[in-house]
C-alpha positions as CSV (number, residue, x, y, z in Angstrom):
1,M,38.4,231.7,35.0
2,A,36.5,234.6,35.7
3,E,36.2,237.3,33.3
4,A,37.2,240.8,33.8
5,E,35.5,243.7,32.1
6,I,37.7,246.4,31.0
7,P,36.5,249.9,29.5
8,L,38.6,250.2,26.1
9,N,39.8,253.5,27.4
10,D,41.7,251.8,30.2
11,V,42.7,248.8,28.1
12,K,46.1,250.2,27.0
13,K,46.9,251.4,30.9
14,W,45.9,248.0,32.3
15,L,47.6,245.9,29.6
16,E,50.9,247.8,30.4
17,Q,50.7,247.0,33.9
18,E,49.7,243.4,33.5
19,T,52.5,242.7,31.2
20,A,55.5,244.9,32.4
21,P,57.1,242.0,34.0
22,I,57.3,240.3,30.5
23,V,57.7,243.0,28.0
24,E,60.3,245.0,30.2
25,P,62.9,242.4,30.5
26,L,62.4,241.5,26.7
27,K,62.8,245.1,25.8
28,A,66.0,245.4,27.8
29,E,67.4,242.1,26.1
30,G,66.8,243.6,22.8
31,T,68.5,246.7,23.8
32,L,71.5,244.6,24.7
33,L,71.5,242.5,21.8
34,L,71.2,245.8,19.5
35,N,73.8,247.4,21.2
36,N,76.1,244.4,20.9
37,V,75.4,244.3,17.0
38,R,76.3,248.5,16.9
39,E,79.6,247.7,18.8
40,R,80.6,244.9,16.6
41,L,79.7,246.8,13.5
42,G,81.6,249.5,14.9
43,D,84.6,247.4,15.2
44,V,84.1,246.4,11.4
45,R,84.3,250.2,10.7
46,E,87.0,251.0,12.9
47,I,89.2,247.9,10.9
48,C,88.1,249.5,7.7
49,E,89.3,252.8,8.6
50,K,92.6,251.3,9.3
51,L,92.5,249.3,5.9
52,M,92.0,252.6,4.4
53,R,95.0,254.2,6.1
54,N,97.0,251.3,5.5
55,S,96.1,251.1,1.7
56,E,96.9,254.8,1.3
57,V,100.3,254.2,2.9
58,E,101.1,251.5,0.6
59,M,99.7,253.5,-2.6
60,S,102.0,256.3,-1.6
61,K,105.0,253.9,-2.2
62,D,104.0,253.3,-5.7
63,S,105.3,250.0,-5.8
64,R,104.2,248.0,-8.8
65,K,103.4,244.9,-6.9
66,T,101.2,246.4,-4.4
67,Y,99.6,249.7,-5.9
68,R,96.7,248.2,-7.5
69,R,95.9,245.7,-4.5
70,A,96.2,248.5,-2.2
71,K,94.1,250.5,-4.5
72,V,91.4,248.1,-4.7
73,L,91.4,247.5,-0.8
74,N,91.2,251.3,-0.3
75,K,88.0,251.3,-2.5
76,L,86.4,248.4,-0.9
77,A,86.9,249.9,2.4
78,K,85.4,252.9,1.6
79,Y,82.6,251.3,0.2
80,A,82.3,249.3,3.3
81,I,82.4,252.2,5.8
82,E,79.5,254.1,3.3
83,T,77.1,250.8,3.6
84,I,77.7,250.5,7.4
85,D,76.8,254.1,8.1
86,N,73.6,253.7,6.0
87,V,72.6,251.1,8.9
88,K,70.2,253.1,11.2
89,F,69.4,251.7,14.8
90,P,66.3,252.4,16.5
91,D,66.0,254.6,19.5
92,L,63.0,252.4,20.9
93,I,62.6,248.7,20.8
94,S,59.6,247.3,19.2
95,S,58.8,244.5,17.1
96,E,58.6,246.7,14.2
97,S,62.0,248.6,14.8
98,L,63.8,245.3,15.5
99,Q,62.4,243.7,12.2
100,I,63.6,247.1,10.4
101,A,67.1,246.9,11.8
102,C,67.6,243.2,11.1
103,D,66.6,243.7,7.6
104,D,68.8,246.6,7.2
105,L,71.8,244.8,8.8
106,E,71.1,241.7,6.8
107,K,71.2,243.7,3.3
108,M,74.3,245.4,4.7
109,I,76.0,242.0,5.5
110,A,74.7,240.7,2.1
111,V,76.3,243.5,0.3
112,V,79.7,243.9,2.1
113,G,80.0,240.1,2.1
114,R,79.6,239.9,-1.6
115,E,82.1,242.5,-2.3
116,R,84.5,241.1,-0.1
117,A,84.2,237.8,-1.8
118,K,84.8,239.6,-4.9
119,W,87.9,241.6,-4.0
120,F,90.0,239.9,-1.4
121,P,91.4,237.1,-3.7
122,R,92.7,239.7,-5.8
123,I,94.4,241.5,-2.7
124,S,96.0,238.2,-1.8
125,P,98.7,237.5,-0.7
126,F,99.1,241.2,0.5
127,F,97.5,242.8,3.5
128,I,96.8,239.3,4.9
129,V,96.8,240.6,8.6
130,D,94.5,243.2,7.9
131,R,92.2,241.0,6.0
132,R,91.9,238.5,8.6
133,R,91.1,241.3,11.3
134,F,88.0,242.3,8.8
135,D,87.0,238.9,8.5
136,A,87.2,238.3,12.2
137,A,85.2,241.6,12.9
138,F,82.9,241.1,9.9
139,G,82.0,237.4,11.3
140,K,81.4,238.4,14.7
141,T,78.9,241.0,13.3
142,A,77.1,238.5,11.2
143,K,76.7,236.1,14.5
144,S,75.6,239.0,16.6
145,H,72.9,239.7,13.9
146,E,71.7,236.3,13.8
147,K,71.1,236.3,17.6
148,L,69.2,239.6,17.3
149,R,66.9,238.1,14.4
150,S,66.5,234.8,16.4
151,F,65.5,236.9,19.5
152,S,63.1,239.2,17.4
153,S,61.5,236.4,15.6
154,D,61.1,234.0,18.7
155,R,61.7,235.3,22.2
156,Y,60.1,238.8,21.4
157,M,57.1,237.4,20.1
158,K,55.5,237.6,23.6
159,A,56.0,241.5,23.6
160,K,54.9,241.5,19.9
161,I,51.4,240.2,20.9
162,V,51.3,243.3,23.5
163,E,52.3,245.7,20.9
164,D,49.9,244.4,18.4
165,S,47.1,244.5,21.1
166,F,48.0,248.3,21.5
167,L,47.5,248.7,17.7
168,M,44.1,246.7,17.9
169,V,42.8,249.2,20.5
170,D,43.9,252.4,18.3
171,E,42.0,250.5,15.4
172,L,39.1,249.9,17.6
173,F,38.9,253.8,18.3
174,Q,39.1,254.3,14.6
175,F,36.3,252.0,13.6
176,L,34.1,253.5,16.5
177,E,34.7,256.9,15.1
178,K,33.7,255.6,11.8
179,S,30.7,254.0,13.0
180,N,29.6,257.3,14.8
181,A,30.2,259.4,11.8
182,I,28.2,256.9,9.7
183,D,25.4,257.1,12.5
184,E,25.3,261.2,12.2
185,R,25.5,260.9,8.4
186,R,22.5,258.4,8.6
187,K,20.3,260.8,11.0
188,K,20.9,263.5,8.4
189,M,19.9,261.5,5.6
190,E,16.7,260.3,7.5
191,L,15.8,263.9,8.6
192,Q,16.1,265.1,4.6
193,R,14.2,261.8,3.8
194,G,11.6,262.8,6.3
195,I,11.2,266.2,4.8
196,L,10.9,264.9,1.3
197,E,8.0,262.4,2.4
198,K,6.4,264.8,4.0
199,K,6.3,266.8,0.8
200,I,5.2,263.8,-1.1
201,D,2.0,263.5,1.4
202,E,1.2,266.9,1.2
203,D,1.3,266.7,-2.7
204,Q,-0.8,263.7,-2.6
205,Q,-3.6,265.1,-0.5
206,K,-3.6,268.0,-2.7
207,T,-4.1,265.6,-5.7
208,M,-6.9,263.7,-3.9
209,L,-8.6,267.2,-3.1
210,I,-8.6,268.3,-6.8
211,R,-9.9,264.6,-7.4
212,S,-12.8,265.0,-5.2
213,S,-13.7,268.5,-6.4
214,D,-17.2,269.1,-7.7
215,E,-16.0,269.3,-11.4
216,A,-13.7,266.3,-11.1
217,S,-16.4,264.3,-9.5
218,E,-18.8,264.9,-12.0
219,L,-16.2,264.4,-15.0
220,A,-15.3,260.9,-13.3
221,H,-19.2,260.3,-13.0
222,V,-19.5,260.9,-16.8
223,N,-16.4,259.0,-17.5
224,E,-17.8,255.9,-15.8
225,K,-21.0,256.5,-17.8
226,I,-19.3,256.6,-21.1
227,K,-17.2,253.2,-20.1
228,E,-20.6,251.5,-19.6
229,L,-22.2,253.0,-22.7
230,K,-19.1,251.6,-24.5
231,E,-19.5,248.4,-23.5
232,K,-23.2,248.3,-24.3
233,L,-22.5,249.9,-27.7
234,R,-20.0,247.0,-28.2
235,R,-22.4,244.4,-27.5
236,S,-25.1,246.1,-29.7
237,L,-22.7,246.3,-33.0
238,R,-20.5,243.1,-32.1
239,H,-22.0,241.2,-35.1
240,L,-21.2,244.1,-37.5
241,Q,-17.5,244.4,-36.5
242,K,-16.3,241.7,-39.2
243,P,-18.9,243.0,-41.8
244,F,-17.6,246.6,-41.4
245,L,-14.1,245.5,-41.9
246,K,-14.7,243.8,-45.0
247,F,-17.2,246.6,-46.3
248,Q,-14.4,248.8,-45.8
249,S,-12.2,247.0,-48.0
250,L,-14.7,246.6,-50.4
251,A,-15.3,250.4,-50.4
252,Q,-11.8,251.3,-51.3
253,G,-12.0,249.4,-54.6
254,P,-13.7,250.5,-57.9
255,G,-16.6,248.2,-57.3
256,Y,-18.2,249.8,-54.4
257,P,-17.3,253.3,-53.9
258,L,-18.5,255.5,-51.1
259,P,-18.5,259.3,-50.7
260,P,-15.9,260.7,-48.4
261,D,-18.1,261.5,-45.6
262,E,-19.1,257.9,-45.4
263,I,-15.7,256.5,-45.7
264,K,-14.7,258.6,-42.7
265,K,-17.6,257.5,-40.6
266,L,-17.1,253.8,-41.4
267,D,-13.4,254.4,-40.4
268,E,-14.6,255.9,-37.0
269,Y,-16.8,253.2,-36.5
270,L,-14.0,250.6,-36.7
271,T,-11.6,252.6,-34.5
272,S,-13.8,254.5,-32.1
273,P,-17.6,253.3,-32.3
274,F,-18.7,255.3,-29.4
275,K,-17.2,258.6,-30.8
276,A,-18.6,257.6,-34.1
277,F,-22.2,256.7,-32.7
278,A,-22.2,259.8,-30.2
279,T,-21.4,262.7,-32.9
280,E,-24.3,261.2,-35.1
281,D,-27.0,263.6,-36.0
282,E,-30.6,262.7,-34.5
283,G,-31.5,259.3,-35.9
284,Y,-27.8,258.4,-36.7
285,P,-28.3,258.8,-40.7
286,L,-24.9,258.0,-41.6
287,L,-24.8,254.8,-39.7
288,K,-28.0,254.0,-41.4
289,R,-26.7,254.7,-44.8
290,L,-23.9,252.8,-44.3
291,L,-26.3,249.7,-43.1
292,R,-28.3,249.9,-46.1
293,K,-25.3,249.7,-48.7
294,M,-23.8,247.2,-46.5
295,D,-27.1,245.1,-46.4
296,D,-27.2,245.6,-50.2
297,A,-23.7,244.4,-50.5
298,M,-24.5,241.1,-48.5
299,T,-27.7,240.6,-50.4
300,K,-26.1,240.9,-53.8
301,G,-22.8,238.7,-52.5
302,K,-20.6,241.2,-52.8
303,L,-19.6,241.3,-49.4
304,K,-18.5,237.8,-48.5
305,L,-19.1,236.1,-44.8
306,K,-19.9,232.9,-43.5
307,S,-23.5,231.8,-43.3
308,T,-23.9,232.1,-39.5
309,R,-22.0,235.4,-39.3
310,L,-24.1,237.0,-42.4
311,R,-27.4,235.8,-40.8
312,K,-26.6,237.4,-37.4
313,A,-25.2,240.6,-39.3
314,Q,-28.4,241.0,-41.3
315,M,-30.5,240.5,-38.3
316,Q,-28.6,243.3,-36.6
317,V,-28.9,245.5,-39.5
318,N,-32.8,244.8,-39.8
319,S,-33.2,245.5,-36.1
320,I,-31.2,249.1,-36.2
321,L,-33.0,250.3,-39.6
322,H,-36.3,249.2,-39.0
323,K,-37.0,248.7,-35.2
324,D,-34.9,251.7,-34.2
325,T,-33.2,249.5,-31.2
326,L,-30.4,252.2,-31.0
327,V,-32.4,255.3,-30.3
328,S,-32.3,255.4,-26.6
329,M,-28.5,254.6,-26.6
330,H,-27.8,257.0,-29.0
331,R,-29.7,259.7,-26.8
332,S,-27.5,258.5,-24.0
333,C,-24.3,258.3,-25.9
334,K,-24.8,261.7,-27.4
335,E,-25.6,263.4,-23.8
336,A,-22.7,261.8,-22.0
337,F,-20.1,262.8,-24.8
338,Y,-21.1,266.3,-24.8
339,D,-20.9,266.4,-21.3
340,K,-17.4,265.4,-21.1
341,Q,-16.7,268.0,-23.9
342,R,-18.3,270.7,-21.7
343,L,-16.7,269.6,-18.4
344,S,-13.3,268.9,-20.2
345,T,-13.2,272.5,-21.7
346,S,-14.6,274.4,-18.8
347,K,-12.5,277.0,-17.0
348,A,-12.6,275.4,-13.8
349,M,-11.9,271.8,-15.1
350,T,-8.8,273.2,-17.3
351,T,-7.3,274.9,-14.0
352,L,-7.9,271.8,-12.3
353,R,-6.2,269.8,-14.6
354,E,-3.2,272.3,-14.8
355,E,-2.9,271.8,-11.0
356,S,-3.2,268.2,-11.1
357,A,-0.6,267.8,-13.7
358,Q,1.8,270.3,-12.3
359,L,1.6,268.1,-9.0
360,Q,2.0,265.3,-10.7
361,R,5.3,266.3,-12.4
362,E,6.2,267.3,-8.7
363,L,5.1,264.0,-7.3
364,E,7.3,261.9,-10.0
365,E,10.3,264.4,-9.3
366,L,10.0,263.8,-5.5
367,Q,9.5,260.2,-5.8
368,K,12.9,260.0,-7.9
369,Q,14.6,261.9,-5.0
370,K,13.1,259.7,-2.4
371,E,14.2,256.5,-4.4
372,L,17.8,257.9,-4.6
373,F,17.8,258.8,-1.0
374,D,16.5,255.2,-0.2
375,S,19.4,254.1,-2.4
376,R,21.9,256.0,-0.8
377,V,20.6,255.0,3.0
378,A,21.0,251.4,1.8
379,V,24.5,251.9,0.8
380,V,25.1,254.0,4.3
381,D,23.6,250.8,6.2
382,N,25.7,248.5,4.3
383,E,28.5,250.3,5.2
384,H,27.6,250.7,8.8
385,K,27.1,246.9,9.0
386,G,30.4,246.2,7.5
387,V,32.1,248.6,10.1
388,L,30.1,246.9,13.1
389,E,31.3,243.6,11.7
390,K,34.9,244.7,11.9
391,I,34.6,246.2,15.3
392,E,33.1,242.9,16.7
393,T,35.9,240.9,14.8
394,Q,38.6,243.3,16.0
395,K,37.4,243.3,19.7
396,K,37.3,239.5,19.8
397,E,40.9,239.4,18.4
398,L,41.9,242.1,20.9
399,E,40.3,240.0,23.7
400,N,42.1,237.0,22.8
401,A,45.4,238.5,22.2
402,I,45.0,240.1,26.1
403,S,44.2,236.6,27.1
404,E,47.2,235.1,25.7
405,S,49.6,237.7,26.8
406,T,48.3,237.8,30.4
407,G,46.4,234.7,31.1
408,K,43.7,236.4,32.0
409,K,39.9,236.3,30.4
410,V,38.7,239.9,29.8
411,H,35.7,241.5,28.1
412,V,36.5,244.8,26.3
413,S,33.5,247.3,26.7
414,W,32.7,251.1,25.8
């Protein structure tokens, strides 16, 4: 079977022409069945009006035998007329309008039938002819309703497929409009994100320029030198860390007190050895005083260490005190330390640091905004993906429905 390609804009007109030989006769038949029900219901209403008149005549006689029965019949007739008048018949035939009409008729038949079953036995044996006329007309209405219901749920289904196809076309247009709206929204978001990314790039370039300035480069060089000196000093004092720690505990007791300046310096050598060493005077006198006292404590056995650790510590103490092995390093550490202080506190560096901090804060805020944009774009992308999937599903359902109603294989395009 050859596949015909039909633009979405032309589907309704094409489908209407193709299915007219099927749909129009069904609509005409539905109209006849609906009119038949309307006529049958009109007959019931006329009989109810006659019941009202006859019951009012009988009530006027004020007969003890018939008055109460006539009153019940009059009330039942009025109720039936009101219920019948509430039934609405559609102007246009469609699957939905037929379904609504059938449901309304079914409710009316059930309500009136229930009231009839409740009250007719109490009216008996009077008004027998009127009651038979009502039952006959009411029965014909029920049968007409059954025919209409059977038609709407069976034979009219072919027309329903066509009507559903029209609805699918409308839904497809809605989905396509939604897809286009999402596309436009995403383009605006991408434009905003592009502006944001450009601003981030500009701030990053400004930050790099600050970091590459003479002052910043010199400070970075000094920091790198300090890092190397810290490692060298750590290795040079590596065998003294444990003794320093034990000596600190010893100095806190009454047995081996130290003056405040030495206690403070000892704390510095444990927490920040580079700063402690670099801020020493020429010849690092505080370190030497601490080492002499610590050596004395080790010799007298007041500072307990394992033999290997003790031997290594005493060798390092001896090397520092008597061989001046740290003189060159002290000079380098002191020079680097004060170079960093000078550069860090210079007016140019202070300005650069403030500018860098401001740029960093801006970058952090811009990054947060970008993350938020990325998150929103992801949500929009997921929404768009869902709409596209619905479009594809709806398109296939429409093509299948058209094929079922026309017997032709079609491809809907736009």
